[in-house]
N, CA and C atoms as a LAMMPS dump frame, in Angstrom:
ITEM: TIMESTEP
0
ITEM: NUMBER OF ATOMS
696
ITEM: BOX BOUNDS ff ff ff
-5.0000000000000000e+02 5.0000000000000000e+02
-5.0000000000000000e+02 5.0000000000000000e+02
-5.0000000000000000e+02 5.0000000000000000e+02
ITEM: ATOMS id mol type element x y z
1 1 1 N 239.8 72.061 404.823
2 1 2 C 238.341 72.011 404.871
3 1 3 C 237.795 71.044 403.815
4 2 1 N 238.329 71.121 402.573
5 2 2 C 237.855 70.241 401.507
6 2 3 C 238.11 68.778 401.847
7 3 1 N 239.278 68.498 402.458
8 3 2 C 239.604 67.128 402.835
9 3 3 C 238.626 66.625 403.889
10 4 1 N 238.281 67.501 404.851
11 4 2 C 237.357 67.134 405.915
12 4 3 C 235.976 66.835 405.352
13 5 1 N 235.525 67.651 404.412
14 5 2 C 234.212 67.452 403.791
15 5 3 C 234.194 66.168 402.972
16 6 1 N 235.293 65.906 402.251
17 6 2 C 235.374 64.683 401.448
18 6 3 C 235.283 63.452 402.331
19 7 1 N 235.983 63.46 403.452
20 7 2 C 235.926 62.338 404.393
21 7 3 C 234.53 62.154 404.94
22 8 1 N 233.843 63.285 405.208
23 8 2 C 232.472 63.219 405.705
24 8 3 C 231.562 62.554 404.673
25 9 1 N 231.675 62.973 403.418
26 9 2 C 230.83 62.411 402.367
27 9 3 C 231.121 60.93 402.157
28 10 1 N 232.376 60.553 402.21
29 10 2 C 232.731 59.15 402.049
30 10 3 C 232.171 58.296 403.185
31 11 1 N 232.22 58.841 404.408
32 11 2 C 231.693 58.089 405.549
33 11 3 C 230.185 57.932 405.445
34 12 1 N 229.493 58.972 404.944
35 12 2 C 228.042 58.907 404.776
36 12 3 C 227.672 57.849 403.739
37 13 1 N 228.38 57.854 402.612
38 13 2 C 228.101 56.89 401.547
39 13 3 C 228.386 55.466 402.025
40 14 1 N 229.484 55.286 402.78
41 14 2 C 229.818 53.969 403.307
42 14 3 C 228.735 53.482 404.268
43 15 1 N 228.265 54.392 405.139
44 15 2 C 227.21 54.04 406.088
45 15 3 C 225.938 53.658 405.333
46 16 1 N 225.625 54.417 404.298
47 16 2 C 224.426 54.137 403.505
48 16 3 C 224.508 52.757 402.853
49 17 1 N 225.678 52.44 402.333
50 17 2 C 225.858 51.148 401.654
51 17 3 C 225.63 49.987 402.613
52 18 1 N 226.063 50.162 403.864
53 18 2 C 225.934 49.091 404.849
54 18 3 C 224.53 48.961 405.399
55 19 1 N 223.886 50.126 405.658
56 19 2 C 222.64 50.108 406.407
57 19 3 C 221.437 50.652 405.651
58 20 1 N 221.516 50.747 404.341
59 20 2 C 220.401 51.298 403.56
60 20 3 C 219.136 50.48 403.769
61 21 1 N 218.021 51.19 403.938
62 21 2 C 216.739 50.517 404.108
63 21 3 C 216.27 49.965 402.766
64 22 1 N 215.558 48.861 402.825
65 22 2 C 215.047 48.256 401.615
66 22 3 C 213.53 48.438 401.57
67 23 1 N 213.063 49.178 400.608
68 23 2 C 211.637 49.419 400.447
69 23 3 C 211.207 48.954 399.071
70 24 1 N 210.065 48.34 399.002
71 24 2 C 209.546 47.857 397.725
72 24 3 C 208.901 49.021 396.978
73 25 1 N 209.52 49.426 395.879
74 25 2 C 209.007 50.537 395.087
75 25 3 C 208.309 50.056 393.817
76 26 1 N 207.892 48.796 393.812
77 26 2 C 207.259 48.226 392.622
78 26 3 C 206.005 48.991 392.222
79 27 1 N 205.277 49.519 393.205
80 27 2 C 204.03 50.234 392.913
81 27 3 C 204.177 51.749 392.974
82 28 1 N 205.41 52.212 392.93
83 28 2 C 205.684 53.643 392.983
84 28 3 C 206.105 54.144 391.604
85 29 1 N 205.552 55.291 391.207
86 29 2 C 205.93 55.927 389.947
87 29 3 C 206.729 57.182 390.281
88 30 1 N 207.958 57.254 389.813
89 30 2 C 208.783 58.442 390.022
90 30 3 C 208.625 59.361 388.819
91 31 1 N 208.145 60.563 389.081
92 31 2 C 207.911 61.525 387.998
93 31 3 C 208.133 62.938 388.527
94 32 1 N 208.931 63.7 387.833
95 32 2 C 209.242 65.059 388.275
96 32 3 C 208.516 66.104 387.436
97 33 1 N 208.064 67.166 388.115
98 33 2 C 207.445 68.294 387.427
99 33 3 C 208.47 69.407 387.175
100 34 1 N 209.689 69.162 387.627
101 34 2 C 210.747 70.151 387.455
102 34 3 C 211.384 69.984 386.082
103 35 1 N 211.394 71.051 385.307
104 35 2 C 211.966 70.991 383.959
105 35 3 C 213.484 70.864 384.029
106 36 1 N 214.082 71.638 384.923
107 36 2 C 215.536 71.593 385.077
108 36 3 C 215.893 71.895 386.525
109 37 1 N 216.622 70.985 387.155
110 37 2 C 217.047 71.19 388.535
111 37 3 C 218.139 72.262 388.614
112 38 1 N 218.176 72.939 389.739
113 38 2 C 219.214 73.931 389.971
114 38 3 C 220.57 73.233 390.02
115 39 1 N 221.548 73.79 389.333
116 39 2 C 222.87 73.173 389.275
117 39 3 C 223.798 73.676 390.378
118 40 1 N 223.531 74.832 390.909
119 40 2 C 224.359 75.347 391.993
120 40 3 C 223.939 74.696 393.308
121 41 1 N 224.856 74.672 394.259
122 41 2 C 224.57 74.118 395.571
123 41 3 C 224.392 75.251 396.575
124 42 1 N 223.682 74.991 397.664
125 42 2 C 223.475 76.041 398.667
126 42 3 C 224.81 76.559 399.202
127 43 1 N 224.862 77.853 399.447
128 43 2 C 226.047 78.439 400.063
129 43 3 C 225.978 78.15 401.563
130 44 1 N 226.897 77.415 402.062
131 44 2 C 226.911 77.118 403.497
132 44 3 C 228.039 77.891 404.18
133 45 1 N 229.277 77.573 403.833
134 45 2 C 230.413 78.266 404.448
135 45 3 C 230.343 79.771 404.247
136 46 1 N 229.93 80.165 403.05
137 46 2 C 229.849 81.595 402.739
138 46 3 C 228.855 82.318 403.635
139 47 1 N 227.809 81.594 404.049
140 47 2 C 226.776 82.177 404.91
141 47 3 C 227.034 81.906 406.395
142 48 1 N 228.158 81.269 406.688
143 48 2 C 228.491 80.977 408.075
144 48 3 C 227.738 79.79 408.641
145 49 1 N 227.263 78.913 407.762
146 49 2 C 226.528 77.728 408.198
147 49 3 C 227.449 76.508 408.108
148 50 1 N 227.646 75.832 409.229
149 50 2 C 228.475 74.634 409.211
150 50 3 C 227.805 73.504 409.983
151 51 1 N 228.445 72.359 409.981
152 51 2 C 227.857 71.177 410.594
153 51 3 C 227.686 71.331 412.098
154 52 1 N 228.557 72.109 412.728
155 52 2 C 228.48 72.284 414.177
156 52 3 C 227.185 72.966 414.599
157 53 1 N 226.629 73.813 413.731
158 53 2 C 225.357 74.465 414.03
159 53 3 C 224.255 73.417 414.165
160 54 1 N 224.215 72.495 413.22
161 54 2 C 223.203 71.43 413.27
162 54 3 C 223.448 70.521 414.466
163 55 1 N 224.718 70.24 414.739
164 55 2 C 225.05 69.404 415.893
165 55 3 C 224.503 70.007 417.183
166 56 1 N 224.663 71.323 417.336
167 56 2 C 224.199 71.996 418.548
168 56 3 C 222.671 71.96 418.646
169 57 1 N 221.99 72.174 417.522
170 57 2 C 220.528 72.142 417.512
171 57 3 C 220.018 70.754 417.877
172 58 1 N 220.57 69.733 417.232
173 58 2 C 220.135 68.36 417.476
174 58 3 C 220.481 67.921 418.9
175 59 1 N 221.621 68.376 419.395
176 59 2 C 222.029 68.008 420.748
177 59 3 C 221.047 68.556 421.779
178 60 1 N 220.579 69.793 421.585
179 60 2 C 219.637 70.393 422.524
180 60 3 C 218.242 69.799 422.377
181 61 1 N 217.777 69.629 421.145
182 61 2 C 216.439 69.066 420.939
183 61 3 C 216.41 67.571 421.256
184 62 1 N 217.467 66.867 420.856
185 62 2 C 217.515 65.43 421.091
186 62 3 C 217.798 65.098 422.543
187 63 1 N 218.625 65.926 423.188
188 63 2 C 218.946 65.809 424.613
189 63 3 C 219.092 64.342 425.008
190 64 1 N 218.273 63.874 425.943
191 64 2 C 218.342 62.468 426.375
192 64 3 C 217.375 61.576 425.591
193 65 1 N 216.701 62.154 424.594
194 65 2 C 215.722 61.395 423.822
195 65 3 C 216.396 60.437 422.843
196 66 1 N 217.593 60.794 422.415
197 66 2 C 218.346 59.963 421.486
198 66 3 C 219.759 59.751 422.005
199 67 1 N 220.361 58.634 421.629
200 67 2 C 221.748 58.357 421.996
201 67 3 C 222.671 59.238 421.16
202 68 1 N 223.93 59.303 421.547
203 68 2 C 224.89 60.098 420.789
204 68 3 C 225.022 59.578 419.359
205 69 1 N 224.987 58.263 419.205
206 69 2 C 225.073 57.667 417.875
207 69 3 C 223.865 58.049 417.031
208 70 1 N 222.683 58.033 417.631
209 70 2 C 221.461 58.391 416.904
210 70 3 C 221.46 59.871 416.532
211 71 1 N 221.928 60.705 417.441
212 71 2 C 221.981 62.143 417.151
213 71 3 C 222.974 62.426 416.018
214 72 1 N 224.062 61.678 415.987
215 72 2 C 225.039 61.847 414.912
216 72 3 C 224.419 61.495 413.565
217 73 1 N 223.586 60.458 413.535
218 73 2 C 222.903 60.065 412.3
219 73 3 C 221.963 61.167 411.822
220 74 1 N 221.24 61.792 412.74
221 74 2 C 220.34 62.901 412.383
222 74 3 C 221.143 64.064 411.824
223 75 1 N 222.251 64.377 412.487
224 75 2 C 223.114 65.48 412.055
225 75 3 C 223.666 65.222 410.661
226 76 1 N 224.134 64.007 410.422
227 76 2 C 224.691 63.674 409.105
228 76 3 C 223.658 63.865 407.996
229 77 1 N 222.447 63.455 408.248
230 77 2 C 221.381 63.628 407.251
231 77 3 C 221.132 65.114 406.998
232 78 1 N 220.946 65.87 408.072
233 78 2 C 220.618 67.294 407.929
234 78 3 C 221.736 68.068 407.247
235 79 1 N 222.972 67.788 407.62
236 79 2 C 224.085 68.517 407.03
237 79 3 C 224.227 68.205 405.544
238 80 1 N 224.057 66.949 405.162
239 80 2 C 224.143 66.603 403.741
240 80 3 C 223.005 67.248 402.962
241 81 1 N 221.821 67.334 403.567
242 81 2 C 220.685 68.004 402.913
243 81 3 C 220.977 69.484 402.721
244 82 1 N 221.656 70.097 403.683
245 82 2 C 222.039 71.503 403.572
246 82 3 C 223.1 71.693 402.497
247 83 1 N 224.118 70.862 402.575
248 83 2 C 225.334 71.056 401.788
249 83 3 C 225.203 70.576 400.343
250 84 1 N 224.617 69.406 400.149
251 84 2 C 224.486 68.836 398.805
252 84 3 C 223.125 68.148 398.658
253 85 1 N 222.068 68.902 398.357
254 85 2 C 220.727 68.319 398.225
255 85 3 C 220.656 67.165 397.229
256 86 1 N 221.367 67.297 396.12
257 86 2 C 221.336 66.247 395.096
258 86 3 C 221.9 64.943 395.645
259 87 1 N 223.033 65.031 396.334
260 87 2 C 223.642 63.837 396.9
261 87 3 C 222.794 63.27 398.026
262 88 1 N 222.157 64.151 398.801
263 88 2 C 221.277 63.692 399.877
264 88 3 C 220.164 62.819 399.305
265 89 1 N 219.545 63.266 398.215
266 89 2 C 218.463 62.501 397.59
267 89 3 C 218.95 61.15 397.094
268 90 1 N 220.218 61.08 396.71
269 90 2 C 220.772 59.818 396.219
270 90 3 C 221.157 58.888 397.381
271 91 1 N 221.888 59.425 398.346
272 91 2 C 222.379 58.623 399.462
273 91 3 C 221.242 58.155 400.368
274 92 1 N 220.311 59.071 400.659
275 92 2 C 219.202 58.753 401.569
276 92 3 C 217.875 58.709 400.81
277 93 1 N 217.874 58.058 399.672
278 93 2 C 216.696 58.009 398.791
279 93 3 C 215.438 57.582 399.539
280 94 1 N 215.532 56.48 400.246
281 94 2 C 214.374 55.934 400.96
282 94 3 C 213.862 56.934 401.995
283 95 1 N 214.779 57.506 402.745
284 95 2 C 214.429 58.489 403.771
285 95 3 C 213.835 59.746 403.14
286 96 1 N 214.465 60.233 402.08
287 96 2 C 214.048 61.487 401.446
288 96 3 C 212.604 61.438 400.963
289 97 1 N 212.238 60.37 400.247
290 97 2 C 210.88 60.307 399.688
291 97 3 C 209.835 60.103 400.786
292 98 1 N 210.24 59.488 401.9
293 98 2 C 209.283 59.242 402.978
294 98 3 C 209.034 60.48 403.843
295 99 1 N 209.819 61.523 403.64
296 99 2 C 209.61 62.746 404.412
297 99 3 C 208.854 63.822 403.626
298 100 1 N 208.436 63.507 402.402
299 100 2 C 207.664 64.491 401.637
300 100 3 C 206.174 64.253 401.863
301 101 1 N 205.38 65.302 401.702
302 101 2 C 203.957 65.251 402.051
303 101 3 C 203.159 64.282 401.197
304 102 1 N 203.654 63.985 400.004
305 102 2 C 202.895 63.096 399.113
306 102 3 C 203.154 61.616 399.388
307 103 1 N 204.064 61.315 400.314
308 103 2 C 204.348 59.911 400.604
309 103 3 C 203.096 59.209 401.135
310 104 1 N 202.749 58.099 400.536
311 104 2 C 201.606 57.314 400.993
312 104 3 C 200.27 57.74 400.418
313 105 1 N 200.236 58.844 399.659
314 105 2 C 198.982 59.332 399.083
315 105 3 C 198.9 58.941 397.607
316 106 1 N 197.885 58.202 397.273
317 106 2 C 197.723 57.756 395.889
318 106 3 C 196.768 58.658 395.126
319 107 1 N 196.886 58.655 393.803
320 107 2 C 195.983 59.446 392.967
321 107 3 C 194.707 58.658 392.681
322 108 1 N 193.858 59.187 391.816
323 108 2 C 192.567 58.554 391.515
324 108 3 C 192.727 57.16 390.922
325 109 1 N 193.869 56.901 390.32
326 109 2 C 194.114 55.586 389.711
327 109 3 C 194.829 54.64 390.687
328 110 1 N 194.972 55.09 391.923
329 110 2 C 195.636 54.261 392.928
330 110 3 C 197.142 54.232 392.8
331 111 1 N 197.698 55.205 392.09
332 111 2 C 199.141 55.251 391.885
333 111 3 C 199.794 56.179 392.906
334 112 1 N 200.948 55.778 393.38
335 112 2 C 201.739 56.626 394.261
336 112 3 C 202.824 57.273 393.405
337 113 1 N 202.625 58.56 393.082
338 113 2 C 203.551 59.274 392.209
339 113 3 C 204.442 60.176 393.061
340 114 1 N 205.749 59.979 392.97
341 114 2 C 206.684 60.715 393.812
342 114 3 C 207.723 61.466 392.997
343 115 1 N 208.116 62.617 393.523
344 115 2 C 209.25 63.356 392.979
345 115 3 C 210.515 62.563 393.31
346 116 1 N 211.318 62.21 392.303
347 116 2 C 212.502 61.376 392.554
348 116 3 C 213.611 62.078 393.331
349 117 1 N 213.624 63.399 393.301
350 117 2 C 214.662 64.179 393.991
351 117 3 C 214.002 65.276 394.829
352 118 1 N 213.329 64.895 395.915
353 118 2 C 212.507 65.856 396.657
354 118 3 C 213.263 67.027 397.27
355 119 1 N 214.453 66.791 397.818
356 119 2 C 215.184 67.894 398.453
357 119 3 C 215.848 68.786 397.409
358 120 1 N 216.335 68.186 396.332
359 120 2 C 216.877 68.99 395.237
360 120 3 C 215.767 69.823 394.608
361 121 1 N 214.569 69.267 394.551
362 121 2 C 213.425 70.014 394.031
363 121 3 C 213.13 71.229 394.9
364 122 1 N 213.117 71.031 396.218
365 122 2 C 212.863 72.146 397.127
366 122 3 C 213.944 73.204 396.991
367 123 1 N 215.191 72.774 396.86
368 123 2 C 216.281 73.726 396.695
369 123 3 C 216.131 74.474 395.373
370 124 1 N 215.71 73.782 394.329
371 124 2 C 215.506 74.401 393.026
372 124 3 C 214.405 75.455 393.085
373 125 1 N 213.365 75.172 393.865
374 125 2 C 212.208 76.066 393.927
375 125 3 C 212.412 77.271 394.855
376 126 1 N 213.441 77.211 395.689
377 126 2 C 213.71 78.323 396.606
378 126 3 C 214.821 79.22 396.049
379 127 1 N 214.571 80.524 396.078
380 127 2 C 215.564 81.474 395.585
381 127 3 C 216.658 81.747 396.609
382 128 1 N 216.341 81.489 397.883
383 128 2 C 217.261 81.833 398.964
384 128 3 C 217.567 80.584 399.791
385 129 1 N 218.78 80.529 400.335
386 129 2 C 219.175 79.357 401.109
387 129 3 C 218.377 79.176 402.393
388 130 1 N 218.14 80.254 403.117
389 130 2 C 217.57 80.103 404.456
390 130 3 C 216.178 79.461 404.478
391 131 1 N 215.257 79.854 403.6
392 131 2 C 213.975 79.137 403.581
393 131 3 C 214.15 77.652 403.253
394 132 1 N 215.119 77.34 402.39
395 132 2 C 215.381 75.932 402.081
396 132 3 C 215.947 75.205 403.303
397 133 1 N 216.913 75.834 403.986
398 133 2 C 217.479 75.225 405.193
399 133 3 C 216.378 74.928 406.217
400 134 1 N 215.48 75.886 406.394
401 134 2 C 214.393 75.721 407.365
402 134 3 C 213.492 74.551 406.983
403 135 1 N 213.146 74.493 405.709
404 135 2 C 212.251 73.43 405.241
405 135 3 C 212.909 72.055 405.37
406 136 1 N 214.161 71.958 404.914
407 136 2 C 214.871 70.674 404.976
408 136 3 C 215.02 70.21 406.414
409 137 1 N 215.414 71.117 407.3
410 137 2 C 215.614 70.739 408.693
411 137 3 C 214.305 70.355 409.364
412 138 1 N 213.226 71.074 409.021
413 138 2 C 211.927 70.756 409.626
414 138 3 C 211.454 69.361 409.218
415 139 1 N 211.669 68.993 407.954
416 139 2 C 211.251 67.663 407.491
417 139 3 C 212.027 66.56 408.208
418 140 1 N 213.327 66.782 408.372
419 140 2 C 214.167 65.772 409.011
420 140 3 C 213.86 65.667 410.505
421 141 1 N 213.737 66.814 411.178
422 141 2 C 213.428 66.794 412.608
423 141 3 C 212.024 66.257 412.873
424 142 1 N 211.111 66.507 411.947
425 142 2 C 209.754 65.981 412.091
426 142 3 C 209.767 64.447 412.021
427 143 1 N 210.579 63.91 411.142
428 143 2 C 210.683 62.453 411.02
429 143 3 C 211.115 61.823 412.342
430 144 1 N 211.979 62.541 413.064
431 144 2 C 212.483 62.034 414.342
432 144 3 C 211.678 62.546 415.539
433 145 1 N 210.54 63.149 415.26
434 145 2 C 209.617 63.622 416.302
435 145 3 C 210.264 64.627 417.252
436 146 1 N 211.09 65.517 416.671
437 146 2 C 211.715 66.583 417.45
438 146 3 C 211.117 67.942 417.118
439 147 1 N 210.252 67.978 416.121
440 147 2 C 209.538 69.193 415.753
441 147 3 C 208.171 68.77 415.224
442 148 1 N 207.198 69.659 415.357
443 148 2 C 205.862 69.353 414.856
444 148 3 C 205.234 70.566 414.205
445 149 1 N 203.962 70.443 413.88
446 149 2 C 203.246 71.523 413.2
447 149 3 C 201.813 71.557 413.725
448 150 1 N 201.335 72.77 413.986
449 150 2 C 199.948 72.91 414.416
450 150 3 C 199.455 74.325 414.177
451 151 1 N 198.557 74.497 413.195
452 151 2 C 198.058 75.836 412.888
453 151 3 C 196.714 76.12 413.535
454 152 1 N 196.237 75.183 414.357
455 152 2 C 195.055 75.427 415.177
456 152 3 C 195.22 74.65 416.478
457 153 1 N 194.295 74.841 417.407
458 153 2 C 194.442 74.225 418.726
459 153 3 C 194.497 72.703 418.665
460 154 1 N 193.641 72.099 417.854
461 154 2 C 193.632 70.642 417.733
462 154 3 C 194.953 70.142 417.148
463 155 1 N 195.479 70.893 416.193
464 155 2 C 196.752 70.525 415.585
465 155 3 C 197.9 70.593 416.58
466 156 1 N 197.847 71.594 417.458
467 156 2 C 198.875 71.735 418.486
468 156 3 C 198.812 70.559 419.453
469 157 1 N 197.615 70.221 419.896
470 157 2 C 197.461 69.094 420.823
471 157 3 C 197.951 67.793 420.174
472 158 1 N 197.642 67.622 418.905
473 158 2 C 198.095 66.438 418.187
474 158 3 C 199.617 66.395 418.112
475 159 1 N 200.226 67.552 417.911
476 159 2 C 201.682 67.639 417.854
477 159 3 C 202.305 67.211 419.171
478 160 1 N 201.708 67.632 420.291
479 160 2 C 202.233 67.249 421.604
480 160 3 C 202.207 65.734 421.799
481 161 1 N 201.251 65.071 421.167
482 161 2 C 201.161 63.615 421.304
483 161 3 C 202.181 62.896 420.417
484 162 1 N 202.788 63.642 419.486
485 162 2 C 203.76 63.048 418.575
486 162 3 C 205.202 63.371 418.948
487 163 1 N 205.427 64.54 419.551
488 163 2 C 206.783 64.9 419.962
489 163 3 C 207.249 63.959 421.068
490 164 1 N 208.472 63.475 420.954
491 164 2 C 208.985 62.533 421.945
492 164 3 C 209.005 63.124 423.346
493 165 1 N 209.295 64.406 423.434
494 165 2 C 209.471 65.041 424.733
495 165 3 C 208.145 65.253 425.476
496 166 1 N 207.018 65.248 424.742
497 166 2 C 205.723 65.528 425.379
498 166 3 C 204.694 64.418 425.216
499 167 1 N 205.041 63.36 424.518
500 167 2 C 204.026 62.349 424.172
501 167 3 C 203.4 61.682 425.391
502 168 1 N 204.088 61.698 426.541
503 168 2 C 203.545 61.067 427.745
504 168 3 C 202.961 62.077 428.737
505 169 1 N 202.843 63.335 428.302
506 169 2 C 202.26 64.38 429.151
507 169 3 C 200.799 64.579 428.761
508 170 1 N 199.946 64.655 429.742
509 170 2 C 198.517 64.832 429.471
510 170 3 C 198.172 66.32 429.44
511 171 1 N 197.491 66.722 428.377
512 171 2 C 197.042 68.1 428.217
513 171 3 C 195.519 68.102 428.105
514 172 1 N 194.897 69.162 428.58
515 172 2 C 193.445 69.269 428.459
516 172 3 C 193.055 69.488 427.011
517 173 1 N 191.849 69.111 426.666
518 173 2 C 191.357 69.334 425.313
519 173 3 C 191.133 70.816 425.063
520 174 1 N 191.357 71.28 423.833
521 174 2 C 191.13 72.697 423.521
522 174 3 C 189.642 73.051 423.639
523 175 1 N 189.369 74.282 423.978
524 175 2 C 187.987 74.764 423.989
525 175 3 C 187.621 75.225 422.584
526 176 1 N 186.351 75.517 422.385
527 176 2 C 185.895 75.974 421.059
528 176 3 C 186.504 77.322 420.691
529 177 1 N 186.893 78.083 421.709
530 177 2 C 187.45 79.417 421.454
531 177 3 C 188.967 79.396 421.256
532 178 1 N 189.585 78.274 421.548
533 178 2 C 191.042 78.203 421.459
534 178 3 C 191.528 78.253 420.013
535 179 1 N 192.71 78.823 419.847
536 179 2 C 193.426 78.771 418.587
537 179 3 C 194.86 78.381 418.926
538 180 1 N 195.72 78.291 417.946
539 180 2 C 197.065 77.739 418.166
540 180 3 C 197.799 78.432 419.313
541 181 1 N 197.861 79.766 419.274
542 181 2 C 198.641 80.487 420.268
543 181 3 C 198.002 80.415 421.656
544 182 1 N 196.7 80.538 421.726
545 182 2 C 196.048 80.502 423.04
546 182 3 C 196.185 79.121 423.674
547 183 1 N 196.101 78.067 422.866
548 183 2 C 196.242 76.726 423.421
549 183 3 C 197.687 76.473 423.849
550 184 1 N 198.646 77.031 423.107
551 184 2 C 200.046 76.904 423.493
552 184 3 C 200.306 77.582 424.833
553 185 1 N 199.659 78.726 425.069
554 185 2 C 199.8 79.418 426.351
555 185 3 C 199.307 78.53 427.486
556 186 1 N 198.157 77.874 427.259
557 186 2 C 197.617 76.963 428.27
558 186 3 C 198.547 75.777 428.486
559 187 1 N 199.039 75.228 427.39
560 187 2 C 199.94 74.076 427.476
561 187 3 C 201.233 74.444 428.197
562 188 1 N 201.712 75.655 427.988
563 188 2 C 202.957 76.065 428.626
564 188 3 C 202.835 76.167 430.145
565 189 1 N 201.628 76.4 430.63
566 189 2 C 201.435 76.41 432.083
567 189 3 C 201.639 75.008 432.662
568 190 1 N 201.333 73.992 431.852
569 190 2 C 201.57 72.593 432.257
570 190 3 C 203.046 72.251 432.103
571 191 1 N 203.617 72.644 430.976
572 191 2 C 205.012 72.329 430.688
573 191 3 C 205.972 73.023 431.65
574 192 1 N 205.628 74.224 432.075
575 192 2 C 206.506 74.98 432.983
576 192 3 C 206.782 74.197 434.268
577 193 1 N 205.784 73.488 434.754
578 193 2 C 205.945 72.705 435.984
579 193 3 C 206.933 71.555 435.791
580 194 1 N 207.169 71.204 434.543
581 194 2 C 208.106 70.124 434.233
582 194 3 C 209.435 70.659 433.718
583 195 1 N 209.598 71.985 433.796
584 195 2 C 210.843 72.6 433.346
585 195 3 C 210.965 72.71 431.849
586 196 1 N 209.825 72.662 431.15
587 196 2 C 209.813 72.7 429.692
588 196 3 C 209.061 73.918 429.174
589 197 1 N 209.272 74.236 427.91
590 197 2 C 208.552 75.341 427.273
591 197 3 C 208.319 75.002 425.803
592 198 1 N 207.143 75.359 425.299
593 198 2 C 206.806 75.156 423.889
594 198 3 C 207.01 76.463 423.136
595 199 1 N 207.65 76.37 421.979
596 199 2 C 207.922 77.533 421.14
597 199 3 C 207.33 77.288 419.758
598 200 1 N 207.012 78.362 419.072
599 200 2 C 206.385 78.252 417.762
600 200 3 C 206.981 79.295 416.82
601 201 1 N 207.049 78.982 415.529
602 201 2 C 207.561 79.943 414.556
603 201 3 C 206.457 80.915 414.157
604 202 1 N 206.845 82.149 413.926
605 202 2 C 205.886 83.171 413.511
606 202 3 C 205.36 82.864 412.114
607 203 1 N 204.059 82.71 412.005
608 203 2 C 203.441 82.573 410.694
609 203 3 C 203.445 81.188 410.091
610 204 1 N 204.334 80.297 410.563
611 204 2 C 204.436 78.986 409.919
612 204 3 C 204.045 77.834 410.834
613 205 1 N 203.878 78.098 412.107
614 205 2 C 203.316 77.134 413.061
615 205 3 C 204.144 75.872 413.252
616 206 1 N 205.456 75.971 413.064
617 206 2 C 206.326 74.873 413.476
618 206 3 C 206.493 74.953 414.99
619 207 1 N 206.451 73.817 415.663
620 207 2 C 206.469 73.792 417.128
621 207 3 C 207.604 72.919 417.637
622 208 1 N 208.332 73.431 418.63
623 208 2 C 209.336 72.64 419.329
624 208 3 C 209.088 72.77 420.823
625 209 1 N 209.566 71.805 421.584
626 209 2 C 209.513 71.861 423.044
627 209 3 C 210.916 71.576 423.552
628 210 1 N 211.386 72.4 424.471
629 210 2 C 212.731 72.22 425.011
630 210 3 C 212.729 72.551 426.5
631 211 1 N 213.848 72.289 427.155
632 211 2 C 213.994 72.678 428.549
633 211 3 C 214.032 74.204 428.635
634 212 1 N 213.439 74.743 429.679
635 212 2 C 213.363 76.198 429.823
636 212 3 C 214.758 76.825 429.82
637 213 1 N 215.706 76.183 430.498
638 213 2 C 217.044 76.769 430.578
639 213 3 C 217.832 76.636 429.273
640 214 1 N 217.269 75.945 428.282
641 214 2 C 217.925 75.822 426.975
642 214 3 C 217.245 76.684 425.914
643 215 1 N 216.205 77.381 426.311
644 215 2 C 215.39 78.161 425.369
645 215 3 C 216.223 79.193 424.611
646 216 1 N 216.99 80.011 425.317
647 216 2 C 217.753 81.069 424.659
648 216 3 C 218.811 80.493 423.727
649 217 1 N 219.53 79.48 424.203
650 217 2 C 220.58 78.888 423.374
651 217 3 C 219.989 78.317 422.089
652 218 1 N 218.847 77.654 422.209
653 218 2 C 218.233 77.019 421.043
654 218 3 C 217.678 78.052 420.067
655 219 1 N 216.995 79.063 420.581
656 219 2 C 216.438 80.091 419.686
657 219 3 C 217.547 80.891 419.005
658 220 1 N 218.652 81.104 419.7
659 220 2 C 219.792 81.804 419.097
660 220 3 C 220.379 80.979 417.95
661 221 1 N 220.43 79.659 418.117
662 221 2 C 220.942 78.792 417.063
663 221 3 C 220.042 78.834 415.835
664 222 1 N 218.736 78.765 416.041
665 222 2 C 217.799 78.804 414.917
666 222 3 C 217.859 80.144 414.18
667 223 1 N 218.158 81.205 414.891
668 223 2 C 218.242 82.52 414.251
669 223 3 C 219.364 82.578 413.229
670 224 1 N 220.346 81.695 413.373
671 224 2 C 221.458 81.677 412.42
672 224 3 C 221.02 81.2 411.044
673 225 1 N 219.863 80.509 410.982
674 225 2 C 219.306 80.179 409.664
675 225 3 C 218.001 80.98 409.461
676 226 1 N 217.957 82.115 410.158
677 226 2 C 216.848 83.076 410.047
678 226 3 C 215.489 82.428 410.354
679 227 1 N 215.498 81.573 411.348
680 227 2 C 214.292 80.858 411.779
681 227 3 C 213.958 81.32 413.19
682 228 1 N 212.877 82.02 413.347
683 228 2 C 212.542 82.611 414.645
684 228 3 C 211.459 81.832 415.371
685 229 1 N 211.815 81.298 416.529
686 229 2 C 210.868 80.624 417.403
687 229 3 C 210.555 81.539 418.576
688 230 1 N 209.281 81.648 418.917
689 230 2 C 208.877 82.527 420.017
690 230 3 C 208.001 81.754 421.004
691 231 1 N 207.913 82.26 422.216
692 231 2 C 207.014 81.686 423.213
693 231 3 C 205.721 82.491 423.2
694 232 1 N 204.585 81.837 422.942
695 232 2 C 203.297 82.577 422.888
696 232 3 C 202.982 83.269 424.222
């Protein structure tokens, strides 16, 4: 197992060296509010979490939206974020900072101030692995437009326009009385005709859309990281 993991990490670093994105950080200030980062790494094997779990999730959500090579790239990012947050921030530095909420937002002085180790910071701030796994995976899947967020009807409609699987489907505008769940129910009547279903997490309003016949398999996979998606 250790040899397999070492080979995986070496392949990720080699890929990063060849294809790393180049971003101009001349106007970016890296500053951390964390006094001391957590030194322990998330328990993955001990909790029964392995790379194949992420592969299955990405395969179902990515389906025909991404090539096998592209899905492998998504999986590699997510697994490294799960397994070694510190290394993820180093290997995928450009990607990591662009998936945090403060990316692109400047302060009153026009400065873009970023946490230099965003995923390690999230891991440090979480006492339990599963909330961290959920957060890390949601950020990565959101970047690839495989998951969205909507805590009200307008937010849900906006999410449908961003998800790859629904961006070309027309949905009616929400009414004044609509809220996230009621609008999802209306949207699902449209999606059902296309063999699709929209699911949402309880309390956190993360949204995914998948094929109806893949619903159980996908929700069962998410439950392994204690992430519950339901159909409104």
